[in-house]
N, C-alpha and C positions, 0 to 999 in steps of 0.2 A: 502493498499500498506506500503511493506518495502520501509527502510531504510540505507547507506549504505552509510559505511564508509571504506577507502584505506589507508592502511598500505607499506609506500613504505619499504624497512629496507636494509641500504647498508650506510657503514659508509667514505666510496671515493663519497654518493651527500650531506652527511653536508658537507665534507669536498669543497666542489667547485671543485671537476674533474671532474663529467658525470652532467648534465645535465637529473631530473627527466621529461623524457617522457610517464614513463607507467599510473601517474595518467591523463595524459590531454584521454589520450585512453581508458582505462574505465571510467571514464564521462563521454563523453563523446556516449559513446554506457551504459548506466545502463541510460543513458538520454533514451532513445529512446524505454526501457525496460518499461521505467514510477517507473525505485528507484529512487529516491531524493536520492544525496549525500551531505549529512549537512557537508562531514569534511575530509578533508584527511593529514595526519600527515608522517613524514618523520625520523626512527629512526635510531642506527650505529647497528655496530654488535656485541652485548654483551644481551645471554642471556638472560638475569635478568632482566633488564628493556626494551624486545620486549616484556616477557610474559608480564612487568609491565606492557605500554601501548593496549594490548589482553584484559586485562581482565578491563580497566578503559571502550573499545572503549564495552565490550559484554559490558556491562549497558546503550550505547543511544541508539546499535542499534540492529538489525538481520544479516546482510548481513555483512561479513572484508571480506576485500577482502584485500591479502597480497601477493607484489612482493619482487622474491630475498631474498639468504641467502639460497636456501633450494638444494648449488654444492656438491660436491666434498669436500671439506676445512673443512679446521677448524672455518676460520671464516668466514663458513657458518651453522648456527646457529637455522634458523628458525623453522625447526626441535625437535628439543630441548625444543622448548624455548616456542613451538606449544601446546608443549607435559603439559610441568609447567605451561602456561597459564591454562590447563581445566586442569587440577590432571592429566593427569597419563602417562605408562610409552611413553617405543620407543618401535616398535617391529620391528621386521627383515619380509620381504615380502621376501621365494624366486623367485618367482613370475615378483617382481616387480628389482630382480638382476636380474634373465634371458632378461625382459626385458635394464635393463643399457646393458649387455653382447654385448649383440646382435646392441649394439645402438655403442660400442665404438670397432667393429670391421667397422662398416661400414666407421669411420674413420680410418683405418686400425692400430687401436689399440690394444691392450693388455691389459685389467681394470685393475685395480693395489688395491691393498688393501679398497684404500683412497675412490676409488669408490662404496664403498660397504657401506659409508655414504647411498646413496642419495633410497639405499633400503630399510632404515627407514622408516616409516612412526608414528604419535604420533595409542597409540590401537583405536581400533575399527573406522581409520578412514577409507574413501573411497578414496582409489588408484586409479588418473587421466595417464594416462599413455601417456606417452611423443614423439612419431616420430617423435618430429624434432628439441629434444637434447637426457642430455643423464641426465635430471633432474626430474623423475619425477613428480609432481605436484598431492598435494591429497583435500578434505574435512573432516570438520571437523565440527557434527552436534553433536547441546543441541537443547536440547525442541527445538521451532521456532526458535529458531539462528543456523547459522553454519557463520566456516572459512574456503574461498578457498585459500589453499595457491599456491599462480603460479609461476617458471622464472622470476628472473629479468632483463634476454638478452632479450630487444622487440619483438624480432622479433614469437619467444617462443611464449612467456608471450598471446601476438596477438593470435596467432594462437590457442593454449588450451583455450582461454579464445570464441574466435567464434567457434570452435569446443563442445566444453565440457564442460565452465561455465554457457556459456547467454542458453544455455539451460535450460538444467542444476535447477537453474535459473524459469525459467517461469515456470517448473514440479512441480516445490518445491513453487512455492507461486504463482501458479496461476494468474501471471504475464497478464494484460492486456492493452491494452492503452497504450501511451506514451507519451513523453513531446520533445517537440522541436523548436527551434531556429530559428528565419530565422536574418539575420546580416544585415544590411542598411549599406554602407558605404558616410558619408558624408566627404568633404571637403570643407577650403575656409570658415567656421562656428567657436568658439572655443566651448566647450561643455559644459559653460556657457548663449552662447546665444540658442545652441540648446536644454539646459535644460526652461528655458523662454518656448517656441513656444511649447511644447512637456511634456512639466512638468504633466502636466495634466494625459497626457498621463501615466506616471511613479507609479502614488495611486489606481491605477486596479490589479482586486486581479490575470485574468487570461485569455487576457495573464499578463507578467508582461514586465516589456519595467526600460532598462538602461543602467549604457553608458558607452563608454570605451574611452579613448583620446589616441591619439598617436601623431607621429611626421608629425601633419598639419590634420593630419585625426582625425572622432570620430566616431565610429562605434557605433549607436544604433543595443543593441539586441530587438527583440519579442518572450516569450519563453510559449509559450501554452500547457497546457493536455490537452487532449483529452483522447476518448479511441478509438477514431483510427487518422489514419495518417489523410488522409481524411475530419476528423472532428478538429484536430488541424491546421490544413491549412486551412481551412474557415475560424477561430476564426483569424490567423492572417493575414488573406488576408484582416479584415473588418481594421485592425488597422496599417499597413500596409498602406492601399488609407489613409487614414485622416492624419499618420505623411507624409506620399508622397504631402499631397495639404499639410502642417504647410509648409514644410522644400525644398520643389519645387526642384530647378536643383542640389540644395545641395548634393543632391545624387548626385556622381552617379555611383555606381552600387554594387552588395548585394553577401551576401554569396562570396565564393569565385574568384569574381571578382575585379582584381586589380585592381586604376589607370593609371597605366603603359601602361594595354592593354585595354585597355577602349577609352585614350590619342591614343593612337596608332592604335585599332582600328578602330575609325570618320577618323584621317589620313587616312585609306587604303582607305574611304569609295569615300574621295574625291580625290583619285587617287591621292593624297601628302604625300613625303617623304619627312623623318628629319632626321634632324643632329642636333647634340648637341658644343657646346662651355662652358670649366668646368673649372673654376678657384678657386682652394685651400679649393677642393670639397671630391681631396682623391679620383675621379671617382663614385661617387653614384648615379649619374642618371647615364651618364653609362652603369652601371652595373644594375638598374631595370630595363633601357629599354631592356638593351642584355637577359635578361633573358627571358623575352617574347616568340625571339625565331624570332618579329614578323618580318620581310625583312622590312618592312615600316620603320625602321627603319638603318640610312646608315652610323651608327657609330660615332663620333664627334673626338675632339681638347683636349686633357686634363692634366691642364699647373697649375705648382703653382702657379709663377703668369703670370699679364700680360703682356710685355713688354717693355718698354720702351716709352709713346706716345699715345706707342693702349690704347683707351677707347675700353670696354665691346660690342658695337654694333658698331665696326667692326671688332671686328675680328669674329667677329656669322656671319654679311653682307661677305668677309675674307672665315670664313670656307663655308659657303654657297656655293662660289664661286669653291672651289679650290674639292668638291663635289659632285654637280649636284645637292645636297634637294632642294628637294621646298616648305621647309618650316625649321626653327632654337629655340631654347630656347640657350642661355646667362643663367650661375648665377655664379654670385661668392660668397661664403661664408663671411663675416666678422669676425674672430676672433682672430684677434688677439691685441694684450694689446694699446691701449687706441683709437682703435674702441668704435662707436657704435656697440655692435653683430649685427645683419642681412645677410641679401644677395642683392645683387642687380641681377636683374632677365634683360632677354632682350628675347622675343618672335616677331619671326618673322614670316611672312605667306604668299602666296601671296597677302592675304585680310589686312590685315593690318601689323605695324608693331609698338608694345608698352614697355615703358621700366618702371620697374619700383620697387621701394625699402623697404622692408622694416627689423624694425626693432623686434630681440626677445631675448627675456627672464631669458630662459632660462642658460642647460651645453654648455659651447660652444662644446665639440665634440658632441653632433646629433643639429650643424646647418646645416650640407650637407643633413641627409635627412626629416631635416627641409623641407629648400629651395627645395628639390628636389620637395618634393609632392605639397609645394606651388607654383613650378614653370609650373607642369603636369597641377597641376587643373584649374594656370590665359590661359593657352595655350587646355584643355577640351573645358573651355570655352568660348575664343575664339571663337574655329572655333563651335561651337552650336550657333551664333549669323553671323559668316561670311554667 
C-alpha cells in the first residue's frame, strides 16, 4: 500500500491570513482509498524552497499532492518548482492554452499574457484539465512515484481530486481496501478518566483507538483498515460495543452528531421547549442551539451581568414565564479578575430544578464554550433520567 504526503503552497497560509482546509479534505479521502498520510507540510511561494521540500518528500513517500501556486501570477511558482525538483524544464502546451482561453471567455474576460503561465507544465507531465477554473493541474510520474499539483482554491481542488486524481490513484497503484474512522463523542468525563477506562483498547493494532479533547468534550476515534467498507465496519463495531459498555451514557453521539442537536432532539421527544439565560458568555450557548435550526429552542436572553439583586435561578424562571418554554438553562461565566474561574449553571425542566457550579482551569476565553457544553450535557442527562 502506498503512502502519501500533502504539501500546501502559499505564503498567505504561513502568515495566518487563511486557514488550510485542503489538507484535511485530501487526508480524509486518501484514507478512504487505503492510502496512509504520514505527514503534511506548508511552504511559502518560493520555487527553491518548494523544490527542496519536494525532493525531501520523494525520499519518503510514493505520492505527493500539492495544492496552490499554479495560478497566473509571478508569485505562483509551483510549476517551476516541480520542474526544478524533477530536473526538467517547463514546456508550453497549446491545448492547455486553449483551455485557459475558453475558461477566461466564460468569465467574460480576455486572457492576458500572464495567463499563458498556466499553459506551462513540467516536461512530460500529464496535464489535467480544469473545467471549474482557469488553472490546469498536472501530474509528474517518476518510477513508482508521482506528484500531483492541484489548485489552491478549495472548490476547484476538491472537484479535480474527486473527478480526476482519486480515480488516477486507484488505477496507478491498484488500490483496494479502505481506512474508515468512527468518532464517538463523550461529555462529562475528562480525557484522563476516559483513558483509564479504554487504555487497553488504545494498544490495539487494527482498529486503532485515539482520544482528542475539546471544550468539555472528548472524541474517541476508532480507525480500521480492511479490504472493504463492510469489513472495516465489522472491525469497528466490535470495538465500539466494548467502548460503549465501558463509558455508558457519557457517550452522547457519534460522527456528525452534536451535543446541542442531541439534547434538543431529546427535549422534542418529550414535547418540551427550551429557553436560556446567559450571563457574560457572549451568547455562546444560544449560538450553538440556534445553528441547529430546531424549533424546540425558543431563543433566550443574553446579559453582560445579572440585574442587581437577582440571582441566576430567578432570571431563568422569569425567562421561562415570559417565553412560555417548558424547560430552561441558565449559564454564568465567571472569568473576572479575583474570581475563581468557572461557571454557574441552572437547569429547570417539568421534572426537576438543578443548580450546579463548576470550576475551570483553562484559558478564560474558553469558559463560554466549555460552560455551554457542560450545561447541555447536564440537561441531556437530566432528560435521560426524567
